[in-house]
C-alpha positions in Angstrom: -6.3 -14.6 -10.2 -8.3 -11.5 -9.6 -6.7 -8.2 -10.6 -8.0 -5.0 -9.0 -4.6 -3.3 -8.5 -4.8 -4.4 -4.8 -2.6 -7.5 -4.6 -0.2 -6.4 -6.0 -0.7 -2.6 -5.8 1.4 -1.2 -8.7 0.5 2.5 -8.2 2.5 5.5 -7.1 5.8 4.4 -8.6 6.3 1.3 -6.5 4.8 -2.2 -6.5 3.7 -3.6 -3.1 2.2 -7.0 -2.1 0.7 -6.4 1.3 -2.4 -8.7 1.2 -3.3 -12.1 -0.1 -0.7 -14.7 -0.9 0.6 -15.1 2.6 2.8 -18.1 1.6 4.6 -15.9 -1.0 4.9 -12.9 1.4 6.4 -15.3 4.1 8.9 -17.1 1.9 10.1 -14.5 -0.5 13.5 -13.0 0.0 15.0 -9.7 -1.0 16.2 -10.1 -4.6 13.5 -12.7 -5.6 11.5 -12.1 -8.6 7.7 -12.6 -8.3 5.7 -13.2 -11.4 1.9 -13.0 -11.4 0.2 -14.9 -14.2 -3.2 -14.4 -15.6 -6.1 -16.9 -15.3 -8.6 -18.3 -17.6 -11.3 -16.5 -15.6 -9.7 -13.2 -16.7 -9.2 -14.6 -20.2 -5.5 -14.0 -19.6 -4.2 -17.6 -19.4 -0.6 -17.9 -20.4 0.0 -14.2 -19.8 1.9 -12.2 -17.3 0.0 -9.6 -15.3 3.1 -8.4 -13.3 6.7 -9.1 -12.4 8.5 -7.5 -9.5 11.9 -7.9 -7.8 11.6 -7.8 -4.0 13.7 -4.8 -2.8 12.5 -4.7 0.8 10.4 -6.8 3.2 8.5 -4.9 5.9 6.2 -5.9 8.7 2.6 -4.5 8.5 3.4 -2.0 11.3 6.6 -0.8 9.5 4.6 -0.4 6.3 1.8 1.4 8.1 4.2 3.8 9.8 6.6 4.5 7.0 6.1 8.0 5.5 6.8 6.8 1.9 3.9 4.4 2.1 1.2 6.7 3.4 0.1 7.1 -0.2 -0.7 3.3 -0.2 -3.4 3.7 2.5 -6.8 3.4 0.8 -9.0 6.4 0.2 -12.4 5.0 -0.9 -13.6 8.6 -1.8 -10.9 9.2 -4.3 -9.7 7.6 -7.6 -9.7 3.8 -8.1 -5.9 3.7 -7.7 -6.3 5.4 -4.3 -9.4 3.2 -3.3 -7.4 0.0 -3.8 -4.5 0.9 -1.5 -3.0 -2.1 0.2 -1.6 -0.4 3.4 -4.6 -1.6 5.5 -3.2 -3.4 8.5 -1.6 -2.3 11.7 -1.8 -3.0 15.4 -3.4 -1.3 18.3 -1.6 -3.0 21.1 -1.9 -6.7 20.4 -5.1 -6.4 18.2 -5.0 -6.1 14.4 -6.8 -3.2 12.8 -8.1 -3.7 9.3 -8.8 -0.3 7.7 -11.9 0.3 5.5 -10.6 -1.1 2.2 -11.1 -3.7 -0.6 -10.6 -6.4 2.1 -13.2 -5.1 4.6 -16.9 -5.2 4.4 -18.8 -2.3 2.9 -18.9 0.4 5.5 -15.6 -0.6 7.1 -16.7 -3.7 9.0 -13.8 -6.1 9.6 -13.8 -9.1 7.3 -12.2 -11.7 9.6 -11.6 -14.2 6.9 -9.4 -11.7 5.0 -7.8 -10.4 8.2 -6.9 -14.0 9.3 -5.5 -14.9 5.9 -3.6 -11.7 5.3 -2.0 -11.4 8.8 -1.0 -15.1 8.8 2.2 -13.6 7.3 3.4 -10.3 8.8 5.3 -9.4 5.7 4.8 -6.7 3.0 6.9 -7.1 -0.2 8.1 -4.0 -1.8 9.3 -3.9 -5.4 11.1 -0.9 -6.7 11.8 -2.7 -9.9 8.6 -3.9 -11.5 6.4 -4.1 -14.5 2.6 -4.2 -14.2 0.7 -4.8 -17.4 -2.7 -5.6 -15.9 -5.4 -6.0 -18.6 -2.6 -5.5 -21.2 -0.9 -8.7 -19.9 1.9 -9.9 -22.1 2.3 -13.5 -23.4 4.7 -15.5 -21.2 7.8 -16.0 -23.4 8.2 -19.5 -24.8 11.7 -19.9 -23.3 10.1 -19.4 -19.8 7.4 -22.0 -20.7 9.8 -24.7 -22.0 13.1 -24.4 -20.2 14.7 -27.8 -19.8 11.4 -29.2 -18.5 10.6 -26.1 -16.3 7.7 -23.8 -16.8 7.2 -20.4 -15.2 3.4 -20.7 -15.7 1.9 -22.4 -12.6 -0.1 -25.5 -13.1 -2.8 -24.4 -10.6 -3.8 -21.2 -8.7 -1.1 -21.9 -6.2 2.4 -20.6 -6.4 5.8 -22.2 -7.0 9.2 -21.3 -5.6 11.4 -24.3 -6.4 13.3 -23.8 -9.6 16.8 -24.8 -10.8 19.6 -22.3 -10.6 19.8 -22.2 -14.4 16.1 -21.4 -14.7 16.3 -18.7 -12.0 19.2 -17.1 -14.0 17.1 -17.2 -17.2 14.2 -15.5 -15.4 16.6 -12.9 -14.0 18.0 -12.2 -17.4 14.5 -11.9 -18.9 13.5 -9.5 -16.0 16.6 -7.3 -16.4 15.9 -6.9 -20.1 12.3 -5.5 -19.6 12.8 -2.0 -20.9 9.6 -0.4 -20.0 9.2 -0.8 -16.3 6.5 0.7 -14.1 2.7 0.6 -14.3 1.8 0.0 -17.9 -1.8 -1.0 -17.8 -5.1 -0.9 -15.9 -6.2 -3.7 -13.6 -8.0 -6.4 -15.6 -10.9 -6.5 -13.1 -11.6 -2.8 -13.5 -13.6 -3.5 -16.8 
């Protein structure tokens, strides 16, 4: 996993997932909890970078046009948190527009590989309840690593969504107990 504060974007009081991970953005439902785990490449293996509960699911166009999410549009001439805005896709008629961003080429040229992957799911996940630790990633609790044969930590870079109801309830209880929600750390890749 890379962590630039782009996917997810934990800034401005709300966590959004508007790029990358099209399978997650396609299959997640309102109420689901998404947990992003660290990688060995980031030296954060076995740790949690973020956790969010999906409160809304919008199309790219709805996200682009919604007044509350204008702040999530990238501004490459501002702070890092503004430069890594994830509100980068919208349509002009039938054509996708990719704004100058972390996913375009330098100078604003369209990166077709990113555009095709990102727009393969026309969903942006919004999380009003979230914790983003970033480079201060916390250790994945043992009870979520060894719960009746289930492990929240993914075995590969992919994602998992099939868990027993008991395990989902355990993750929900853990998430509700997180006292200090919001953006609690800097992105790990900002070093």
